N, C-alpha and C positions, 0 to 999 in steps of 0.2 A: 503493499500500500504506500509506503514512503517512497519507494521507488518510481511509482507512477505519479507521485506529488513531485518528485524532483524531475522528471521527465515533462510534465506539464510547464513547471517553472521554467526550465531550460527551452522550451518551445516559445513560451512567452517572451524570455528574453531574445531570442534569436528573431523571432516576428518584429520586436520592437526595434533591435538594431537594423533589420532590413528595412522597415519602414523609415527610421531617420537617414539612412544611405539613401533610400528612393527619394525622400523630400530634399536632399542636399542636391542630388543628380537632376532633380527636376528643376530646382532653382538656377542652377548652373546652366542648364539648357534653355530656361527661360530668358536668362541674361545674355546668352548667346544669339538667341533668335529675335531678340528686341529689336533692333535696327531693322530687321525685315518687316517685323509687325508694322513699326512705325512708317517705313515706306508704304507698305499696304494700305495703312489708313490715309496717308497722303494722296495716294492714288485713289482711295474711293471718295474722298474729299474734293479731289479735281473733277472726278467723273460726275459728281452730284453737282457742282458748280457748271459744269457744262451741260447737263441736263435739265438745269433749272428754266431756262428760257423756253424749252420746249415743253416742260409740265406746265409753265404759265400759258402759254399758247394754247394747249390743247384743253386747259382748265376754261380758259375764256370761250373758247369754240364749243366746248361741251356745256357751258352755261346758257350760251346763246341758243343753242339747240334746245335745250331743256325749256328757256323761256319761251321759245317759238311754239313749242308745243302745248305750252300752259296756256297761250292766247286761245286756244281751241275751246279751252273749259270755260273761260272769262266772257268770250262774246256773247253766249246767251245770258249771262247775268248782267249784260251792259243796260237794258231797258230798267231792270229793277234797280240799279245803283243809280241812274238818270232819275228815276221816280224818288227815290229816298233823299237825295241830293236836293232835289225840287222841294220836298217838304220841309228839309231842313233849313233851306233858305227862306222859305215862306215863315216858317214859324221862329226864326232867332229874333231876338228882341231888337226893336230900333231904338234910336235916341230920340228923346221927346224935345222937339223944338218949340213948342208952344209955351211950356213953363218958363218963366223969368228965372235967370240965374242970380243966386245970392252972393252979394259982393261984401 
């Protein structure tokens, strides 16, 4: 039973040492590849800057196409909107000119 406990402790220490060696190797590998990661980030930034005008153009074009499609739905509502605007114009309060102003 004691031998099994010693074997488990040895396995645990070996796994901890292997994890430490692997983490140090990963840190060194990350440091070696950092310039290439930064270069890749710069290229992605450049590609995004080059694509921005096209995204803006297609976004505006899509908004215009969408707006022209919405006109089809708003044309039948135009008489009702004019009726409401006319009623609102007739019902808004006017200034009273017949009453004298207090000075």
